[in-house]
LUMMARPA-224112 format. One record per residue (C-alpha): x, y, z; residue in one letter. Coordinates in pm, 1 decimal, decimal comma. Each point is the difference from the previous one (the first is absolute). Layout:
N
+----------+----------+----------+------+
|        u |        v |        w | resn |
+----------+----------+----------+------+
|        X |        Y |        Z |    a |
...
+----------+----------+----------+------+
! end
This chain:
209
+----------+----------+----------+------+
|        u |        v |        w | resn |
+----------+----------+----------+------+
|    -12,1 |     -5,0 |     -7,9 |    g |
|     79,7 |    375,3 |     33,4 |    f |
|     34,1 |    260,5 |    263,7 |    g |
|    -26,0 |    383,0 |    -37,0 |    a |
|     57,8 |    246,6 |    282,2 |    e |
|   -202,9 |    311,2 |     -0,9 |    t |
|   -109,5 |    263,6 |    222,8 |    n |
|   -296,7 |   -190,9 |    111,3 |    g |
|    217,5 |   -320,6 |     89,7 |    g |
|     85,4 |   -297,2 |   -192,0 |    r |
|   -194,8 |   -170,8 |   -281,0 |    i |
|     49,1 |   -354,9 |    -89,9 |    v |
|   -106,6 |   -144,7 |   -318,7 |    a |
|     31,4 |   -300,7 |   -234,5 |    r |
|    -32,8 |    202,1 |   -303,4 |    k |
|    127,6 |    355,1 |   -111,6 |    v |
|   -135,1 |    227,9 |   -259,5 |    f |
|    257,5 |    274,9 |   -133,3 |    l |
|   -177,0 |    284,9 |   -177,5 |    a |
|    242,0 |    277,5 |     97,0 |    t |
|    -28,3 |    152,1 |   -377,0 |    g |
|    193,4 |    264,2 |   -153,1 |    i |
|     83,0 |    366,2 |      0,9 |    v |
|    -10,1 |    203,1 |   -278,8 |    d |
|    285,9 |    216,5 |    -82,4 |    v |
|   -105,1 |    397,5 |    -41,9 |    v |
|    209,2 |    288,1 |   -100,4 |    p |
|     19,0 |    320,6 |    234,2 |    a |
|   -367,4 |    135,0 |    -55,2 |    i |
|   -151,8 |    259,7 |    228,9 |    p |
|   -288,7 |    -76,0 |    217,5 |    r |
|     22,5 |   -366,5 |   -136,5 |    l |
|   -260,2 |   -162,2 |    244,4 |    r |
|   -264,1 |    274,9 |    -54,9 |    e |
|     55,3 |    -35,2 |   -377,3 |    a |
|    -30,9 |   -380,4 |    -14,1 |    i |
|   -337,5 |     24,3 |    209,0 |    a |
|   -155,9 |    275,1 |   -254,4 |    k |
|    141,7 |   -200,1 |   -292,2 |    g |
|    271,0 |    264,0 |   -133,1 |    s |
|    236,1 |   -279,4 |     61,8 |    v |
|    -70,4 |   -339,0 |   -128,6 |    r |
|    201,8 |   -299,2 |     25,3 |    l |
|   -173,3 |   -293,8 |   -195,1 |    c |
|   -107,5 |     72,1 |   -323,8 |    p |
|   -167,6 |   -326,3 |    -41,5 |    v |
|   -236,0 |     71,1 |    317,4 |    c |
|   -124,9 |    354,3 |    -97,7 |    d |
|    148,2 |     86,8 |   -342,7 |    g |
|   -357,7 |     60,2 |   -111,0 |    y |
|    -36,7 |    278,5 |    264,9 |    e |
|    229,9 |    208,6 |   -209,9 |    v |
|   -167,2 |      0,1 |   -342,9 |    i |
|     99,0 |    308,2 |   -224,5 |    d |
|    182,7 |    161,5 |    324,0 |    r |
|    364,2 |    122,9 |    -11,6 |    q |
|    210,6 |   -267,2 |    111,6 |    v |
|    374,1 |    -12,4 |     81,9 |    a |
|    205,2 |   -301,4 |     79,1 |    v |
|    344,9 |     -4,6 |    183,6 |    i |
|    251,6 |   -273,6 |     63,7 |    g |
|    239,4 |   -232,0 |   -141,7 |    h |
|      2,3 |    -18,6 |   -389,0 |    e |
|   -143,4 |   -337,0 |    -75,6 |    a |
|   -273,3 |     19,7 |    257,1 |    l |
|   -103,0 |    360,0 |    -93,9 |    v |
|    -42,5 |    -93,2 |   -371,0 |    l |
|   -178,5 |   -303,9 |     72,7 |    r |
|   -241,2 |    187,3 |    228,9 |    e |
|    -53,9 |    292,5 |   -237,7 |    a |
|    -82,9 |   -229,4 |   -279,4 |    l |
|   -263,9 |   -178,1 |    222,9 |    f |
|   -136,2 |    357,1 |    106,4 |    l |
|    -40,7 |    106,8 |   -351,6 |    k |
|   -295,6 |   -250,4 |     -7,1 |    q |
|   -192,6 |    262,2 |    205,7 |    y |
|    152,3 |    325,4 |    -72,6 |    t |
|    202,8 |    133,7 |   -295,4 |    q |
|    129,5 |    253,5 |    222,0 |    h |
|    312,5 |   -170,2 |    171,7 |    v |
|    358,8 |    139,2 |     76,9 |    t |
|    284,6 |   -176,6 |     97,0 |    m |
|    252,6 |    180,2 |    210,3 |    l |
|    358,5 |    -12,0 |     11,0 |    a |
|    264,4 |    215,8 |    203,8 |    r |
|    255,2 |    -49,4 |   -279,8 |    y |
|      8,7 |    -73,1 |   -319,9 |    l |
|    208,8 |   -342,3 |     10,1 |    p |
|   -276,6 |   -108,2 |    200,5 |    d |
|   -220,4 |   -126,1 |   -268,6 |    f |
|    204,9 |   -188,0 |   -303,1 |    s |
|    -56,1 |     28,3 |   -356,4 |    a |
|   -234,3 |   -279,7 |    -33,2 |    s |
|   -214,1 |    113,1 |    287,5 |    t |
|    -34,8 |    334,4 |   -146,2 |    r |
|    -59,6 |   -129,9 |   -365,2 |    r |
|   -327,5 |   -225,7 |    157,7 |    v |
|   -106,4 |    293,9 |    199,1 |    a |
|      6,2 |    226,3 |   -320,1 |    t |
|   -182,7 |   -275,1 |   -200,0 |    e |
|   -268,8 |    -34,0 |    284,0 |    e |
|    -37,8 |    363,6 |     45,9 |    n |
|    127,2 |     12,1 |    340,6 |    i |
|    193,1 |    326,4 |     95,6 |    a |
|    337,3 |     21,1 |    189,0 |    i |
|    105,3 |    257,6 |    246,3 |    c |
|    395,4 |     -9,7 |     41,1 |    d |
|     65,0 |    239,4 |    233,7 |    a |
|   -251,5 |    -63,3 |    313,1 |    f |
|    112,7 |    161,6 |    285,7 |    k |
|   -262,0 |    -20,7 |    292,2 |    k |
|   -397,3 |    -38,4 |     45,7 |    f |
|   -184,1 |    307,3 |    176,8 |    v |
|   -364,6 |   -126,7 |    122,1 |    p |
|   -287,1 |    195,7 |   -122,1 |    t |
|   -383,4 |    -19,8 |     74,1 |    d |
|    -40,6 |   -241,8 |   -315,8 |    s |
|    294,9 |   -191,0 |     -8,3 |    g |
|    376,1 |     89,6 |    -66,1 |    y |
|    220,2 |    252,2 |   -163,5 |    q |
|    317,0 |   -167,6 |   -133,8 |    a |
|    279,6 |    272,3 |      6,8 |    i |
|    252,2 |    -31,9 |   -273,7 |    l |
|    355,9 |     99,1 |     38,5 |    k |
|    -41,5 |    299,0 |   -249,0 |    d |
|   -303,1 |    115,0 |    203,5 |    g |
|   -258,5 |   -144,7 |   -201,7 |    e |
|   -316,1 |   -101,1 |    176,7 |    v |
|   -214,0 |   -301,0 |   -131,6 |    r |
|   -321,2 |    -83,9 |    187,9 |    h |
|   -146,5 |   -363,6 |     62,9 |    f |
|   -287,7 |   -129,0 |    151,6 |    d |
|    170,2 |   -353,9 |     92,3 |    v |
|    345,1 |   -107,7 |     82,6 |    i |
|     66,0 |   -353,5 |    -49,6 |    y |
|    331,9 |   -127,1 |    153,2 |    p |
|    182,5 |   -273,3 |   -172,5 |    a |
|    295,9 |    -97,7 |    191,7 |    m |
|    -97,6 |   -368,2 |    109,2 |    g |
|    -27,8 |   -111,8 |    348,4 |    c |
|    173,8 |   -169,8 |    302,0 |    q |
|    -98,6 |   -354,4 |     93,7 |    v |
|    -50,2 |    -21,7 |    385,5 |    r |
|    135,6 |   -365,3 |     -3,0 |    s |
|    234,3 |     76,9 |    310,9 |    d |
|   -201,5 |   -222,0 |    249,7 |    l |
|    -34,4 |   -269,6 |   -278,6 |    a |
|    386,4 |     -6,7 |    -34,6 |    l |
|     27,2 |    -15,1 |    374,9 |    a |
|   -193,2 |   -305,1 |     11,3 |    m |
|    190,9 |   -180,3 |   -252,1 |    g |
|   -257,4 |     49,6 |   -302,7 |    v |
|    142,5 |     -8,8 |   -365,3 |    k |
|    -39,8 |    335,9 |   -207,5 |    c |
|     50,5 |     75,5 |   -350,7 |    c |
|    287,1 |    242,9 |   -122,9 |    d |
|   -240,6 |    280,8 |     29,4 |    e |
|    -79,2 |    -90,5 |    351,1 |    g |
|   -349,5 |   -164,3 |    -21,5 |    y |
|   -106,4 |   -310,0 |    155,2 |    v |
|     -0,6 |   -309,6 |   -185,7 |    i |
|   -322,1 |   -216,6 |     33,8 |    v |
|   -141,2 |   -290,6 |   -158,5 |    d |
|   -358,6 |    -56,2 |   -110,7 |    k |
|   -144,5 |     -6,3 |    368,8 |    h |
|    195,0 |    328,5 |     93,2 |    q |
|    252,1 |   -240,3 |    196,6 |    r |
|    331,8 |    170,2 |     35,5 |    t |
|    333,6 |   -221,4 |     57,2 |    s |
|    -62,9 |      1,7 |    368,7 |    v |
|   -238,9 |   -254,3 |     96,8 |    e |
|   -314,5 |    144,3 |    165,6 |    g |
|     94,8 |    355,1 |   -141,1 |    v |
|   -226,2 |    147,6 |   -285,3 |    y |
|     21,3 |    344,1 |   -193,6 |    a |
|   -280,2 |    187,3 |   -135,0 |    i |
|    -47,3 |    332,4 |   -163,1 |    g |
|    268,0 |    243,5 |   -153,0 |    d |
|    278,4 |   -171,2 |    164,4 |    l |
|    -54,3 |   -271,8 |   -271,8 |    v |
|     73,7 |    121,4 |   -347,5 |    k |
|   -311,8 |      5,8 |   -191,8 |    a |
|   -275,3 |    286,1 |    -74,6 |    l |
|    -12,4 |    240,8 |    276,5 |    n |
|   -355,5 |      5,2 |     56,1 |    q |
|   -219,5 |    -51,3 |    320,0 |    i |
|   -223,5 |   -271,4 |   -184,0 |    a |
|    340,3 |   -173,6 |    -87,1 |    v |
|     91,1 |    -21,3 |    369,6 |    a |
|   -347,2 |   -110,3 |    110,7 |    f |
|     23,8 |   -277,5 |   -217,9 |    g |
|    339,6 |   -104,0 |    117,7 |    q |
|   -124,4 |     15,7 |    340,8 |    a |
|   -290,8 |   -232,0 |    -89,3 |    a |
|    216,1 |   -233,3 |   -135,5 |    i |
|    257,7 |     -6,5 |    279,3 |    a |
|   -268,6 |    -23,0 |    244,1 |    a |
|   -155,2 |   -288,9 |   -168,0 |    t |
|    337,8 |   -179,3 |     -1,4 |    d |
|     34,8 |     68,2 |    396,0 |    v |
|   -365,2 |   -109,7 |     59,8 |    h |
|     89,3 |   -340,6 |   -188,5 |    n |
|    308,2 |    -47,1 |    207,8 |    d |
|   -147,0 |     83,1 |    317,4 |    l |
|   -266,0 |   -230,1 |    -61,0 |    a |
|    215,9 |   -287,9 |    -61,3 |    l |
|    153,8 |     40,9 |    348,3 |    g |
|    294,3 |    213,3 |   -108,4 |    y |
|    245,4 |     -7,7 |    301,8 |    e |
+----------+----------+----------+------+
! end
């Protein structure tokens, strides 16, 4: 079995579910929490891309992620801009694809300034661009420290490796949600939880020790 020390005492269990998830990497954006709450900053275009239909959208982050996210968002709005701090941030091939897809690029981004209706992007030459929504595309940090401390195997990206029943490499330990490499959606996490819970139930019903 397993034991966990908490502020409320010690918990003992025969099975453990790990669901520590991920943390999105975001740039320095003023009033970030407030902006996320009101939708001026969004972290998941798969979840809420439909809410930015025909709005002015900026995407900032790492080259490959920015381009992929910008292309996805073009399904909802024709007003998509990729922000770069320096000219070399985006390769010639990325620029070619952006041009072909009518995605704007700003090469001299300096900082964001919050407004009542979104954010202003201040460029290094003093030019100001207004955006209704900012999408950071900077990847995420997988919160797998606990899993690793328990001896659970993870892939090179840090995601926990599981089988079709959500079992990890450590007997009795399961992993679900964004901690596992899959589509990062609540519905997927619920499905994984149901699969793992069913496996646990069946094991316990067989008198698992």
